[in-house]
BADO-886801 format. One record per residue (C-alpha): x, y, z. Coordinates in steps of 0.1 Angstrom, whole numbers, plus 5000, padded with zeros to 4 digits. Layout:
<atoms>
XYZ/...
</atoms>
This chain:
<atoms>
139448841494/137149151495/134548981475/134948661492/133948821527/130949011508/132449321528/130549581507/127349391508/127649361545/128349711551/125449841530/122949591549/124549691582/123650061572/120349981563/119549781595/121150041618/118050191630/116849871645/120349811658/120950151674/118750091705/120849811715/124149941701/126249911735/125549551737/125749481700/129249661700/130249471730/129249151715/130949231682/134149371698/134449041718/135048871683/138149061679/140248891706/138648581698/139848571660/143248731671/143948461697/144148201669/147248361658/148648361695/148047981698/149747921664/152748151675/153447961704/154447631683/157447801670/159347841706/158047501714/159547341683/162547531687/163347531725/161847201734/162146961703/165247081690/167347261718/165647001745/165147301770/162847141798/161547461812/159947541779/157947191779/156247291810/155347641802/154147661767/151247391772/149847601803/150047911781/148147761752/145547611775/145347961792/144748131759/142247901745/140247921778/140248281776/139248241740/136448001749/135048251778/135048531751/133348341726/130548251749/130148601761/130048701724/127448461714/125348541742/125248911734/124948861698/121848641704/120248871727/120849181703/119748941673/116348851690/115849221697/116349331663/114149061648/111549181673/111849531661/111949461623/108949241628/106849521645/107849761617/106749511590/103549451608/102749811610/103449831573/100949531569/098249711586/098650021566/098649861533/095349891511/092649651507/093949581472/097249471484/095649151502/093549091472/096749031450/098848861475/098848511489/098748451529/101748231523/103748511505/102748751535/103548511563/107048421549/108048761539/106748941569/107848701594/110448431580/112548721566/112548911595/114248611614/116548521586/117648881580/118248991616/119848701631/121948631600/123049001598/124448971635/125848631630/127448721596/128949051612/130248851642/131748591618/133048841594/135149041621/136048711639/137448561606/138948901597/140948941628/141848571627/142848591593/145148901598/146648751630/147548421611/148748601581/150948811605/152248471620/152848341583/154748651573/156748641605/157748281602/158448301564/157848581539/158648351510/156048081521/153348351528/153348451491/152148121483/149548091510/148248451503/148148371465/145948091471/143448281491/143248531460/142348241438/139448161461/137848471449/136748371414/134748061419/132748261447/131948561424/131048301397/128148151416/126848451432/124248551405/123248211400/122348141437/120548471438/118048351411/117748001429/117048161462/114548401448/112648101432/112747901466/111248201485/108448191461/107947831463/107847821501/105448101502/103147871479/103647581504/102547801534/099447911515/098647531509/098747481547/096847791554/094047701530/093947331541/093347461576/090747731566/088947501540/089147171557/085347151556/085247211520/087946971511/086146691529/082846761517/084146781481/086446501487/089246701474/091946521497/093546371465/093646701447/095246881476/097646591482/098646621445/099147011447/101246961478/103246691463/104046901432/105047211455/107546991475/108946821444/109747171432/111347241467/113346941463/114447011426/115447391437/117447241468/119247001445/119747301420/121347481447/123647181460/124647131423/125247501418/127147571448/128647241466/131247221441/132747521458/134047301488/135847051469/137447301449/138547511479/139747171493/141847091460/143147451460/144247421497/146047121491/147847251463/148747561486/149847321513/151947101489/153747411476/154447541511/155747201522/157847171491/159547511494/159447491532/161447171530/164147341508/164147661530/164747441563/167547241545/169247561533/168847731568/166948021559/164047901586/163947691616/161747391620/159847601647/159147851618/157947581595/155647401622/154247741632/153747841596/151947501588/149647531618/148747901611/148147791575/145747511584/143947761610/143447991580/142347741551/140247511575/136947751577/137147771536/136347391535/132547461542/132647791523/129747661501/127147621528/128247941547/128048131514/124448011509/123548121546/125148451539/123348521507/119948401522/120448651549/121348941525/118448881501/116148861531/117349191539/116649301505/113049171506/112549351538/113449691525/111449631493/108349581516/109249871539/109550101508/106050001496/103650291498/099950261500/097850421473/095550541498/096850821521/095351091542/095351441526/097851681546/094651881553/092351611559/089551681582/088451471612/084851351611/082951361641/079151321631/077051291600/074351561599/072851581564/073651301539/076051071520/076051151482/077450951454/078351181424/079151021389/081250741407/083450511385/085550221397/087349921384/089449651404/091449591375/092549891351/090449861319/087549641335/085249891351/082749761376/080650071387/079650311359/078450661368/076650591401/074650891414/072950821448/071851021476/071450861514/069751141536/070851111572/068750871594/067250711563/067650331552/068750271517/068549921503/070749801472/069349491453/070149341422/071649031404/074848881418/077949051407/076249381399/078349611422/076249631454/079149521476/081549731458/079350051464/079649961501/083249911502/083850251487/081850451513/084550351541/087350401517/088250031515/089050111479/089450461463/087250541434/088750641400/086250911389/083751111407/083351181442/081751041475/080651331500/079551321536/077751651543/079351811511/082751691520/084751461496/085551141517/089251171503/089451501524/088551331557/091051111576/090650741569/090350651607/087650901615/085850801586/085650451595/084950521631/081550651618/080650351600/079950001614/079849721590/077849371593/078949131565/077548791554/080548611566/081948821596/085248771607/085748671645/088948651661/090548371683/089948471720/086748521741/083448681734/084448971755/087649011736/085649021703/082749261714/085349511726/086949531692/083949741687/084749971715/087749911737/086250111767/082749961766/081749891802/080349551813/076949711812/077249841777/078449491765/075449311781/073249571765/074749521731/074149131735/070549211743/069849411714/071649141695/069248881709/072648691722/072348761757/070448451769/072848221751/075948381766/074448381802/073948011800/077747951791/079847861823/082348141814/079748371800/081648681785/085048511790/084048191768/086748111743/085048101706/088047931687/089748051658/087248261634/084448171659/084647811649/082847711682/079647901674/076847851651/076248051620/073448271637/075548301668/078448441648/076348691631/074748821665/078248841681/079049061651/075849261656/076749321692/080149441681/078349681658/076249781685/079249871710/080950081683/077850291682/078550421648/075950671631/076250481597/075650101594/076249901562/074749561561/076149341536/073549051528/074048981569/071248691568/071548541532/073548251545/071248161576/068347911579/064748061584/064748021622/068348191626/067448441600/064348581620/066448601654/069348781634/066849001613/065249111648/068849201660/069549391629/066249591632/067449701668/070849811652/069250011623/067050211646/067950591646/070950511622/071750591585/071650231570/072750091538/071249741531/072749511507/069849231504/069048931482/065848841499/063549121491/061149051519/063849191544/063849541527/060349621516/059949891542/063150061533/062850451526/064750391493/065550071473/068050091444/068249831419/072249781407/072449581376/075849531357/077449821375/074750081369/071550181388/068850061369/066050221391/065250341427/062450431447/060050261475/058849921472/055150001461/056350251433/058850001420/056349731418/053949961397/056850061373/057149691362/060649731355/063949551372/062749541406/059349401397/061249151378/063349041408/060249031433/058348821408/061148571406/061348541445/057748531451/056348361419/053648111431/054547751431/052347571405/050347261418/
</atoms>
């Protein structure tokens, strides 16, 4: 019986979830406490059948015939009121716990390294960080409520059984003990199937996300059939796993039904003998049968209930697997707060790899004086973007050091480091909401005047002023309602508002047409004034006036210098330049 009710597992998971239950312990305790009389009253109702049978049906005493029905209705009414109150309180507590767990998981998600997002799908994150919280929190409260209710119901009913006939009770309890074996047999198999189901459902959610985000690509490449097949295969696996679960667990209910019928048959056979021999009364027997039916009935659907319980427990395990994760990048206990960049940024013998054994940067040595503009150029995949991602510590280097004013960035708090750096990418991420809300992401305390000045510097103010709602105009998810150039300029306005001394521009104009590029380049020129700038550029025409041009090929610095000197060397930079500006033959 102990295994059947998953007592140890329930207690273990309850202890792990206690920090989230603790703020609401009074309501949680009251809701759970109400389940005790709800369960115990089952025994009271069954117990009333004995005097009803003996006094009314056998002895024909009329006053009992009027009293007992009223008592039964009164007890069941009280039971119904308590059940409603318990359900309300448990739902309230369950929702509060769910919110608390979700907030904790979301805080953990925000703390994870960039590499974590590189190696996990959006579907997995959505499922494990959202669905598991719902399943675990609500399931824990529901299972605890059911566990206590059924425990006290079973205890009260067993007491009724023993009171009416200890001989028949031996049979009834023996059948309950037999229930344990099939439950224990399927538990391990269920866990394996449930884990595979979670992985597959995560993949289905990933397909939905990719279909939403990549709908233009799907249409332009006529990939509708490909994605339909992909989705069909995923849902076929969902069906197969569901049927495997049914096959592996639904035999429990019929088996329980058969065991119950055997138990009831034995009880009726022995009970008939005990009545005839005068050892028990007819009232004892009727009360016993009623209590036995009330005890056995919940076990008919034990297969489905058991799956729900295991789902909840596995969700709790998955939640704490996530909460136990630790980001690889942590602030040093004595990390300093970076308030300004006074002298320079220096890369010293930097080595880096995304995947162990496949180094993408080899012995990078680079100095960026404060107030200067350094351009990184070279062939695609050479490591330019990787270098720019290492400065704000989106990834940690494996060998060497990156220093700001002589201090290794590993000895600077991550937040203060990133506050000193503004980044503008080729494909900037805009969040759903208004223009105002997206600009304020750069500085939540920016005034209206500062925002309009940022839009002016970003060459976007005229466009925004023409909008009916101006700053409060909705831009859609990922800024879908804006053109490519407008998105870039809004991202630049966000960088202006941040007012960071270091700016990283990662091919910020490469995806634009010539007209948009000219406007965006003007905005970028404004942003670069009086700042330390790292420019990653594909079009060499945009970086010819840089203080230093660094050519990155195959993860190494091929050469560096100013535009004119590099052309004279006739090396890697000159080769790139000649390819871009090669005269078109007639």
